[in-house]
C-alpha positions as CSV (number, residue, x, y, z in Angstrom):
1,M,-27.9,44.2,-29.5
2,T,-26.0,42.2,-31.7
3,V,-26.4,42.8,-35.6
4,V,-27.3,39.0,-35.8
5,S,-30.6,40.3,-33.5
6,R,-30.7,43.8,-35.2
7,K,-31.3,41.9,-38.9
8,V,-33.2,39.0,-37.5
9,G,-35.6,41.4,-35.6
10,C,-35.9,43.9,-38.4
11,A,-36.9,41.0,-40.7
12,F,-39.6,39.2,-38.7
13,T,-40.8,42.6,-38.0
14,A,-41.9,42.9,-41.8
15,I,-43.2,39.3,-42.3
16,A,-45.2,39.9,-39.4
17,F,-46.8,42.8,-40.7
18,A,-47.2,41.6,-44.1
19,G,-49.0,38.6,-42.0
20,T,-51.3,41.4,-41.3
21,A,-52.9,42.1,-44.9
22,L,-54.2,38.2,-45.0
23,P,-57.8,37.8,-44.7
24,A,-59.6,38.0,-41.0
25,S,-61.1,34.4,-40.3
26,A,-61.0,31.6,-37.6
27,A,-61.8,27.9,-36.6
28,A,-60.1,27.8,-33.6
29,H,-59.2,25.0,-31.9
30,G,-61.3,23.3,-29.3
31,I,-63.2,26.9,-28.8
32,K,-64.7,27.9,-32.2
33,I,-64.4,31.7,-32.9
34,R,-65.7,32.5,-36.7
35,A,-65.5,35.3,-39.0
36,D,-66.6,34.3,-42.6
37,L,-63.2,34.6,-45.3
38,P,-64.1,37.7,-47.2
39,V,-62.2,36.3,-50.4
40,P,-62.0,33.0,-52.2
41,L,-60.1,30.6,-50.5
42,N,-57.2,30.0,-53.1
43,I,-56.4,33.5,-52.6
44,F,-55.8,33.0,-49.2
45,Y,-53.6,30.2,-49.5
46,T,-51.8,31.6,-52.1
47,S,-51.0,35.1,-50.5
48,G,-49.8,32.5,-47.4
49,A,-47.1,31.2,-50.3
50,I,-46.5,34.1,-51.9
51,I,-45.2,35.4,-48.3
52,L,-42.8,32.2,-48.3
53,V,-41.6,33.1,-51.8
54,V,-40.5,37.0,-50.9
55,S,-39.1,36.2,-47.6
56,F,-36.8,33.4,-49.6
57,L,-35.4,36.0,-52.4
58,M,-35.0,38.6,-49.5
59,L,-32.6,36.0,-47.5
60,L,-31.0,35.0,-51.3
61,A,-30.3,39.1,-51.5
62,L,-29.4,39.9,-47.7
63,W,-27.9,36.5,-46.4
64,R,-24.8,35.4,-48.1
65,K,-23.1,33.9,-45.4
66,P,-23.7,31.9,-42.2
67,R,-24.4,33.8,-39.2
68,F,-26.0,31.3,-36.6
69,T,-22.7,29.4,-36.7
70,T,-21.8,30.8,-33.0
71,A,-24.6,32.1,-30.8
72,P,-24.0,35.3,-29.2
73,W,-24.9,35.8,-25.8
74,R,-24.9,38.3,-23.0
75,A,-24.7,37.1,-19.3
76,L,-27.5,39.0,-16.7
77,P,-25.8,40.7,-13.8
78,P,-24.7,38.5,-10.9
79,A,-27.2,39.6,-8.8
80,L,-29.9,38.3,-11.3
81,S,-28.6,35.4,-12.3
82,N,-28.0,33.8,-8.8
83,A,-31.4,34.9,-7.9
84,V,-33.1,33.0,-10.6
85,L,-30.4,30.1,-11.0
86,S,-30.7,30.0,-7.0
87,P,-31.4,26.4,-5.4
88,I,-34.1,28.3,-3.3
89,T,-35.8,29.5,-6.3
90,R,-35.6,25.9,-8.1
91,R,-36.7,23.9,-5.2
92,A,-39.7,26.3,-4.5
93,A,-40.6,26.0,-8.5
94,A,-39.9,22.1,-8.8
95,A,-42.2,21.6,-5.4
96,L,-45.0,23.9,-7.4
97,V,-45.0,21.5,-10.4
98,L,-44.9,18.0,-8.2
99,A,-47.7,19.2,-5.7
100,C,-49.8,20.0,-9.2
101,F,-48.9,16.5,-10.0
102,V,-50.1,15.3,-7.0
103,L,-53.3,17.5,-7.5
104,V,-53.9,15.8,-10.7
105,V,-53.4,12.0,-9.5
106,V,-55.6,12.5,-6.1
107,A,-58.3,14.6,-8.7
108,A,-58.2,11.6,-11.1
109,L,-58.4,8.8,-9.0
110,G,-60.4,9.9,-6.2
111,G,-62.2,13.0,-7.7
112,T,-65.7,13.3,-9.8
113,V,-65.5,11.2,-13.0
114,D,-67.0,14.1,-14.5
115,G,-64.1,15.4,-17.0
116,G,-65.8,19.0,-16.9
117,D,-65.8,19.0,-13.0
118,N,-62.5,17.2,-12.1
119,I,-59.4,19.5,-12.8
120,A,-57.0,16.7,-13.7
121,P,-57.7,16.7,-17.3
122,T,-57.8,20.0,-17.5
123,I,-54.1,20.2,-16.3
124,V,-52.9,17.2,-18.1
125,F,-53.8,18.4,-21.6
126,L,-54.3,22.2,-21.8
127,H,-52.1,23.7,-19.1
128,W,-49.4,21.2,-18.9
129,W,-49.1,19.7,-22.4
130,I,-50.1,23.3,-24.6
131,G,-48.2,25.3,-21.6
132,I,-44.9,23.4,-22.2
133,P,-44.1,25.2,-25.5
134,V,-45.8,28.3,-24.3
135,A,-43.7,28.7,-21.2
136,S,-40.5,26.8,-23.2
137,A,-40.7,29.8,-25.5
138,L,-41.0,32.7,-22.9
139,L,-38.9,31.2,-20.1
140,G,-36.7,29.3,-21.4
141,D,-35.7,25.6,-20.3
142,V,-37.8,25.8,-17.4
143,V,-40.0,22.2,-17.7
144,R,-36.4,20.5,-17.3
145,R,-35.3,22.1,-14.4
146,T,-38.8,21.5,-12.8
147,I,-40.3,17.9,-14.0
148,P,-41.9,16.3,-11.3
149,W,-40.8,12.8,-11.9
150,A,-37.2,13.8,-11.9
151,T,-37.8,15.5,-8.4
152,I,-39.5,12.4,-7.4
153,A,-36.1,10.5,-8.3
154,R,-33.4,12.4,-7.1
155,L,-35.7,12.5,-3.6
156,G,-35.2,9.0,-3.7
157,G,-31.3,8.8,-4.5
158,I,-31.4,8.6,-8.2
159,G,-27.9,10.3,-9.9
160,D,-27.2,11.4,-12.9
161,E,-24.8,8.8,-13.6
162,P,-26.3,5.5,-15.9
163,V,-25.9,2.2,-14.1
164,V,-26.0,0.9,-17.7
165,R,-23.9,2.0,-20.4
166,T,-24.8,0.9,-24.2
167,R,-22.8,1.8,-27.3
168,S,-25.8,3.4,-29.3
169,D,-27.4,6.2,-28.5
170,P,-31.1,5.9,-28.4
171,G,-31.3,10.0,-29.2
172,Y,-34.4,11.2,-29.2
173,W,-36.4,8.0,-30.2
174,P,-38.1,7.2,-26.8
175,A,-39.3,10.4,-26.7
176,A,-41.0,10.4,-30.4
177,V,-42.6,6.7,-29.4
178,T,-44.2,8.5,-26.6
179,L,-45.0,11.4,-28.7
180,L,-46.8,9.6,-30.9
181,T,-48.4,7.6,-28.0
182,F,-49.5,10.6,-26.3
183,S,-51.0,12.1,-29.2
184,W,-53.1,9.1,-30.2
185,L,-54.5,9.3,-26.2
186,E,-55.4,12.9,-26.7
187,L,-56.1,13.1,-30.3
188,V,-57.7,9.7,-30.8
189,Y,-59.0,7.7,-27.9
190,P,-61.0,10.0,-25.6
191,T,-59.1,9.8,-22.4
192,A,-59.9,13.4,-21.2
193,A,-63.5,11.6,-20.6
194,H,-62.1,9.1,-18.7
195,V,-61.3,10.5,-15.5
196,R,-59.5,7.7,-13.6
197,M,-57.5,6.5,-16.7
198,I,-55.8,9.3,-16.4
199,G,-55.0,8.5,-13.2
200,V,-53.7,5.4,-13.9
201,L,-51.8,6.6,-16.6
202,A,-50.2,9.4,-14.8
203,V,-48.9,6.6,-12.0
204,T,-47.6,4.7,-14.5
205,Y,-45.6,7.0,-16.7
206,L,-44.1,7.7,-13.4
207,V,-43.0,4.4,-12.6
208,V,-41.6,3.8,-15.8
209,T,-40.0,7.4,-16.4
210,V,-38.2,6.4,-12.6
211,A,-37.1,2.9,-13.5
212,A,-35.5,4.8,-16.6
213,M,-34.0,7.0,-14.6
214,V,-32.5,4.5,-12.3
215,V,-30.7,2.6,-15.9
216,R,-30.2,5.9,-18.0
217,G,-29.1,8.4,-14.8
218,V,-31.9,11.4,-14.5
219,E,-29.9,13.4,-16.7
220,G,-29.5,10.9,-19.3
221,W,-33.1,10.0,-19.4
222,L,-34.2,13.7,-19.6
223,D,-32.4,14.5,-22.3
224,G,-34.2,12.6,-25.2
225,G,-35.7,10.0,-23.7
226,E,-38.5,11.4,-21.5
227,L,-41.1,13.4,-23.7
228,F,-42.0,16.6,-21.6
229,A,-38.4,17.4,-20.7
230,T,-37.3,16.5,-24.1
231,Y,-40.4,18.7,-25.6
232,G,-39.6,21.9,-23.5
233,S,-35.6,22.0,-24.3
234,T,-36.2,21.8,-28.0
235,I,-39.2,24.6,-27.9
236,A,-36.5,26.2,-25.2
237,R,-33.9,26.5,-28.1
238,L,-35.9,29.7,-29.5
239,S,-36.0,31.5,-26.6
240,I,-33.6,34.6,-25.9
241,W,-32.7,32.9,-22.4
242,E,-29.6,30.6,-21.7
243,C,-27.6,29.2,-19.0
244,R,-23.9,28.7,-19.7
245,T,-21.3,27.1,-17.4
246,Q,-18.0,29.2,-16.3
247,G,-14.7,28.7,-16.0
248,D,-15.3,27.9,-12.5
249,G,-17.8,25.9,-12.7
250,S,-20.6,27.7,-12.1
251,Q,-23.8,28.3,-14.0
252,R,-24.4,31.7,-15.2
253,L,-27.9,33.0,-16.9
254,G,-28.1,35.3,-20.1
255,L,-29.7,36.4,-23.0
256,R,-29.1,35.6,-26.6
257,P,-31.0,36.4,-29.8
258,P,-34.2,34.2,-30.6
259,L,-34.0,31.3,-32.8
260,I,-30.4,31.3,-32.7
261,G,-30.6,28.4,-30.2
262,A,-32.0,25.9,-32.5
263,L,-29.5,25.3,-34.9
264,Q,-27.1,24.6,-31.8
265,L,-29.2,21.0,-31.1
266,R,-27.2,18.1,-31.2
267,P,-27.4,16.2,-34.1
268,R,-28.9,12.8,-32.4
269,P,-30.8,9.9,-33.8
270,G,-33.9,10.7,-33.7
271,L,-34.4,14.3,-34.1
272,A,-36.0,14.4,-37.2
273,A,-38.4,12.1,-36.4
274,F,-39.7,14.0,-33.4
275,T,-39.8,17.4,-34.9
276,T,-41.3,16.3,-37.5
277,L,-44.0,14.4,-35.2
278,L,-44.1,17.6,-33.4
279,I,-45.7,19.4,-36.6
280,G,-47.7,15.9,-37.5
281,T,-49.6,15.2,-34.9
282,V,-51.1,18.8,-34.7
283,S,-51.5,18.6,-38.1
284,Y,-53.3,15.3,-37.6
285,D,-55.5,17.5,-34.9
286,G,-56.4,19.9,-37.3
287,L,-57.3,17.5,-40.1
288,S,-59.8,15.8,-38.2
289,R,-61.8,18.9,-37.7
290,T,-62.3,19.6,-41.4
291,H,-65.4,18.8,-43.2
292,W,-63.4,16.7,-45.5
293,W,-61.8,14.4,-42.9
294,T,-65.9,14.1,-41.3
295,L,-67.3,12.6,-44.2
296,R,-64.2,10.3,-44.5
297,V,-64.5,9.3,-40.9
298,A,-68.4,8.6,-41.3
299,D,-68.0,7.0,-44.9
300,A,-65.3,4.1,-43.1
301,T,-67.2,3.9,-40.2
302,A,-69.9,2.7,-41.6
303,R,-67.9,0.3,-44.1
304,L,-66.1,-1.1,-41.2
305,S,-69.7,-1.1,-39.5
306,S,-70.9,-3.7,-42.3
307,H,-68.6,-6.1,-41.6
308,G,-69.1,-6.2,-37.7
309,I,-66.9,-3.8,-36.5
310,S,-68.4,-1.4,-33.8
311,S,-69.2,2.3,-34.8
312,V,-66.7,3.3,-31.7
313,A,-64.1,0.6,-33.0
314,A,-64.2,2.0,-36.2
315,R,-63.6,5.6,-35.4
316,Y,-60.8,4.5,-33.4
317,I,-59.0,2.3,-36.0
318,F,-59.8,5.2,-38.5
319,G,-58.4,7.9,-35.9
320,T,-55.1,6.1,-35.7
321,F,-54.7,5.6,-39.3
322,G,-55.1,9.2,-40.0
323,L,-53.0,10.1,-37.0
324,V,-50.3,7.8,-37.9
325,A,-50.4,9.0,-41.8
326,M,-49.9,12.6,-40.9
327,S,-47.5,11.8,-39.0
328,L,-45.5,9.6,-41.5
329,F,-46.5,12.2,-43.9
330,A,-44.4,15.1,-42.5
331,W,-41.7,12.8,-41.5
332,G,-41.3,11.7,-45.2
333,A,-41.8,15.0,-46.9
334,F,-39.2,16.5,-44.5
335,E,-36.5,13.4,-45.6
336,L,-37.5,14.0,-49.4
337,A,-36.7,17.8,-49.1
338,A,-33.7,17.3,-46.7
339,W,-32.4,14.4,-49.0
340,L,-32.5,17.1,-52.3
341,A,-31.1,19.6,-50.5
342,G,-27.9,17.8,-49.3
343,R,-28.1,16.8,-53.7
344,L,-28.6,19.7,-54.7
345,G,-26.3,21.6,-52.6
346,G,-23.1,19.3,-52.9
347,F,-23.2,18.1,-49.3
348,G,-25.4,15.0,-49.4
349,G,-23.1,12.5,-50.6
350,S,-21.5,11.5,-47.3
351,P,-22.7,12.4,-43.6
352,H,-21.3,15.9,-42.6
353,P,-18.6,15.3,-39.9
354,V,-20.4,17.1,-37.2
355,Y,-24.3,16.7,-38.3
356,G,-24.0,13.7,-40.7
357,R,-27.0,13.2,-43.0
358,P,-28.8,16.3,-43.9
359,A,-31.9,15.4,-42.9
360,A,-29.9,15.3,-39.0
361,A,-28.6,18.8,-40.3
362,F,-31.8,20.7,-41.3
363,A,-33.9,19.0,-38.5
364,P,-33.3,22.0,-35.9
365,T,-34.8,24.0,-38.6
366,L,-38.4,22.5,-37.7
367,V,-38.5,24.3,-34.3
368,P,-39.8,27.3,-35.0
369,I,-42.9,25.6,-37.3
370,A,-43.3,23.0,-34.1
371,L,-43.8,26.2,-32.2
372,A,-46.0,27.9,-35.1
373,Y,-48.2,24.9,-35.1
374,V,-49.3,25.2,-31.7
375,V,-49.5,28.8,-31.1
376,A,-51.9,28.6,-34.2
377,H,-54.1,26.2,-33.2
378,Y,-54.6,25.9,-30.0
379,F,-54.4,29.7,-29.5
380,T,-58.1,29.8,-28.5
381,Y,-58.3,26.8,-26.7
382,F,-55.5,28.2,-24.1
383,W,-56.8,31.6,-23.8
384,F,-60.4,30.4,-23.5
385,G,-60.3,27.3,-21.9
386,G,-57.2,28.0,-19.5
387,Q,-59.9,30.2,-17.8
388,T,-61.6,27.0,-16.9
389,I,-59.1,26.6,-14.2
390,I,-60.4,29.7,-12.1
391,P,-63.6,27.8,-10.8
392,L,-61.7,24.7,-11.0
393,A,-59.0,25.6,-8.3
394,S,-62.0,26.4,-6.0
395,D,-63.3,22.7,-6.4
396,P,-60.9,20.4,-8.1
397,L,-62.1,17.5,-6.8
398,G,-65.9,18.4,-8.1
399,R,-67.3,17.7,-4.7
400,G,-69.3,21.0,-4.6
401,W,-66.1,23.0,-2.7
402,N,-66.1,26.6,-3.0
403,L,-62.0,27.1,-1.6
404,F,-61.2,30.9,-3.1
405,G,-65.1,31.9,-3.9
406,T,-64.9,31.4,-7.8
407,L,-66.9,28.3,-8.3
408,D,-69.3,30.2,-10.2
409,Y,-66.9,31.9,-12.7
410,T,-67.7,32.1,-16.6
411,I,-65.4,32.2,-19.3
412,D,-65.6,35.3,-20.5
413,F,-65.5,35.3,-24.6
414,S,-65.7,39.2,-24.8
415,T,-61.5,39.4,-23.9
416,I,-60.4,38.8,-27.7
417,R,-62.1,39.8,-31.0
418,A,-62.8,37.2,-33.5
419,N,-60.5,38.8,-36.1
420,T,-57.5,39.3,-33.1
421,V,-57.7,35.6,-32.6
422,W,-56.8,35.1,-36.7
423,Y,-54.1,37.0,-37.2
424,V,-52.3,35.5,-34.2
425,Q,-52.8,32.5,-35.6
426,V,-52.0,33.7,-39.2
427,G,-49.2,35.2,-38.1
428,A,-47.8,32.5,-36.4
429,I,-48.2,30.0,-39.2
430,V,-46.2,32.4,-41.2
431,I,-43.7,33.9,-38.8
432,G,-43.0,30.5,-38.2
433,H,-42.4,29.3,-41.2
434,V,-40.2,31.8,-42.1
435,A,-38.3,31.3,-39.3
436,G,-38.2,27.8,-40.2
437,L,-36.8,29.3,-43.4
438,A,-34.2,31.1,-42.2
439,L,-32.5,28.6,-40.4
440,A,-32.4,26.3,-43.2
441,H,-30.9,28.8,-45.5
442,D,-27.8,29.4,-42.8
443,R,-27.4,25.8,-42.1
444,A,-27.0,25.8,-46.0
445,L,-24.6,28.3,-46.2
446,E,-23.2,26.5,-43.7
447,L,-22.8,23.1,-45.5
448,A,-22.5,24.3,-49.0
449,P,-19.0,24.6,-50.5
450,N,-20.4,27.9,-51.6
451,Y,-22.9,30.2,-51.7
452,R,-24.6,29.3,-55.2
453,R,-24.8,25.8,-54.1
454,A,-26.0,26.7,-50.9
455,T,-28.8,28.7,-52.6
456,I,-29.9,26.0,-55.0
457,S,-30.2,23.3,-52.2
458,Q,-33.1,25.8,-50.8
459,L,-35.4,25.3,-53.7
460,A,-36.1,22.3,-52.0
461,M,-36.4,23.3,-48.2
462,L,-38.7,26.3,-49.7
463,A,-40.9,24.1,-51.2
464,L,-41.4,21.9,-48.0
465,M,-42.0,25.3,-46.0
466,V,-44.6,26.0,-48.9
467,L,-46.5,22.8,-47.8
468,Y,-46.5,23.2,-44.2
469,T,-47.7,26.7,-44.5
470,V,-50.7,25.9,-46.6
471,G,-51.6,22.8,-45.2
472,G,-51.3,24.7,-41.9
473,L,-53.6,27.5,-43.4
474,Y,-56.0,24.9,-44.8
475,F,-56.4,23.3,-41.2
476,L,-57.0,26.8,-40.0
477,S,-59.7,27.4,-42.3
478,G,-61.7,24.3,-41.3
479,G,-60.9,22.8,-44.8
480,L,-63.7,24.9,-46.1
481,A,-64.7,24.4,-49.6
């Protein structure tokens, strides 16, 4: 265990303990479990902000030089590394994921149109979309290695070399655009209720993605072009697992301290937009469940309906506005904070030779916050909703089958207590933002000409983290007033 990993571990243990002092309440995403707040909301929000400020002061006192410029790495025993990275293991995992994709398409196009009795919506919006960051944080970059469209492309003879080489790098922009589109289909349009549409969209996405891989190469498109592989690879930077190429060209699996990998992300176009969209889209999901937003939607729907627009179309219009507005707000707030950090720190005048402009340099520091938002907002949805796979596995098409004898299984809500849910959610929000603050502090120490300028620059990032934290806690509380 390195000095860096010990200090990071101690810091996060302290923050986790501090998080447990917050009051217990939750309005969980998807499946709601509530325990009323025993203190006024202003104290609840203020406590989260105070933890960030105290953490910031601790960083100033204890963290005076960059520690994450290089990532310590310790190789696993060759036998274990070879077993995990062997072609047999990779092909078996890829075949399993491909089988799940085929099941989704078959179930969506040939199964019942009742989304509750069809396995396709559950796999796509729960086990796939929410499972990607969870699996990536725990297991490393597994999504990219098992993505089904890459498997199909390679089976079709498509290689990694691009057919068309362009001077400009599209970077993360294709993935960012796809992320916003997918979020609209998930959060604004009731795609989960239209099972056949899921099948059509899945096949369409496969065709478009394989076509892009023909042009850009499989690996070239997975690196910033394809949404799900890019999402998984980005979150995997936080994990302790890292695969490195050895001198003989072979791959070796090893361990690194958590978080450090995020700062190794290459500063490519669209990285800031992609990471802030991960935060902004989940923020909209939380906002859309607040009482305040419900009242705004009702009022806007009534106004638009008075002009001849149907209530359904009005909700789509207002939902689209909310999704785009929250995404732009998260992005704009970060861009402003990064710009101020550069100006205050003395490194915003001209692009850095490695990291470019300040927003690109600080974009990786948002990765732990993106993961924190997913854990906080979808914890109960994943925990309880994930159990629905048990009966659906016995009858994936909704035909009345009982293949494994689990058709009558019902969700067990006693597996976790409401207060535990709240501790996990609040802890995720606070710890994620403290982690982002630590990464931003380390990056500032690397960029600024001296410690004093680095410290001053982080006042802007602290303000951003407080804003994100209070916003995240507000969404968790359901916007109670």
